[in-house]
C-alpha positions as CSV (number, residue, x, y, z in Angstrom):
1,M,113.8,90.5,89.4
2,D,112.6,92.6,92.2
3,Y,113.5,90.3,95.0
4,I,117.2,90.2,93.3
5,Y,117.2,93.9,93.4
6,L,116.2,94.0,97.0
7,L,119.2,91.6,97.8
8,D,121.6,93.6,95.8
9,Y,120.2,96.8,97.6
10,L,120.5,95.2,101.1
11,L,124.1,93.9,100.3
12,F,125.1,97.4,99.0
13,T,123.6,99.3,101.9
14,F,124.8,96.9,104.6
15,F,128.6,97.1,103.2
16,A,128.3,101.0,102.6
17,S,127.0,101.4,106.1
18,F,129.8,99.0,107.4
19,G,132.3,101.1,105.8
20,V,130.9,104.6,107.2
21,I,130.9,102.8,110.6
22,Q,134.5,102.3,110.4
23,I,135.5,105.6,109.0
24,A,133.7,107.2,111.8
25,S,134.9,104.9,114.6
26,A,138.7,105.3,113.8
27,K,140.2,107.6,116.1
28,K,142.9,108.8,113.7
29,Y,144.1,107.9,109.8
30,S,144.9,104.3,110.1
31,G,144.1,101.0,108.5
32,K,140.7,101.1,109.8
33,T,139.8,104.4,107.9
34,I,141.4,102.7,104.9
35,F,139.4,99.7,105.1
36,G,136.3,101.7,105.6
37,V,137.0,103.7,102.4
38,V,137.8,101.0,100.4
39,L,134.7,99.1,101.5
40,L,132.3,102.1,100.9
41,I,133.9,102.8,97.3
42,A,133.9,99.1,96.3
43,S,130.2,98.8,97.4
44,Y,129.2,101.7,95.3
45,V,130.8,100.6,92.5
46,W,129.6,96.8,92.6
47,F,125.9,98.1,93.0
48,F,125.8,100.6,90.3
49,A,128.6,98.6,87.6
50,S,126.7,95.3,88.3
51,R,124.0,95.8,86.1
52,D,121.3,98.5,84.7
53,R,119.7,100.0,87.4
54,N,117.4,102.4,85.2
55,V,115.0,99.4,84.7
56,P,111.3,100.2,85.9
57,T,110.7,97.8,88.9
58,I,107.7,97.8,91.5
59,V,109.9,98.1,94.6
60,E,108.4,101.1,96.5
61,G,110.2,103.3,98.8
62,A,108.9,102.1,101.9
63,Q,110.6,98.4,100.9
64,L,113.8,100.3,100.5
65,F,113.4,101.7,103.7
66,F,113.2,98.5,105.8
67,V,115.9,97.1,103.7
68,F,118.1,100.2,104.3
69,S,117.1,100.1,108.0
70,A,117.8,96.4,108.3
71,S,121.1,96.5,106.8
72,S,121.8,99.5,108.9
73,V,121.1,97.6,112.1
74,M,123.2,94.4,110.8
75,S,126.1,96.3,110.1
76,L,125.9,97.6,113.7
77,I,125.6,94.5,115.2
78,L,128.4,93.1,113.1
79,T,130.5,96.1,114.2
80,K,129.8,95.1,117.7
81,I,130.5,91.5,117.5
82,I,134.1,92.4,115.9
83,L,134.6,95.0,118.5
84,L,133.9,92.5,121.5
85,A,135.9,89.7,119.8
86,S,138.8,92.2,119.5
87,R,138.6,92.9,123.1
88,N,138.6,89.3,124.2
89,K,141.9,88.6,122.3
90,K,143.6,91.2,124.4
């Protein structure tokens, strides 16, 4: 149960962080901004609507911190990969 919760939290924070990075990196209101907002809202809806999150678990705050840190770094790496791939096409 707890590993499933950590995996769900990893996916939630990864997509939410990726959406926030897309919003922050958009120079003007564009498709990138819309994509970031949709990704951010969809990740919140999926995480909180998919199952009951008010069950007691043994997941500690330090574990959630490391999962959040890892997912944020992964979203930064994915953003960098996409940026480099789009620059090479031009």
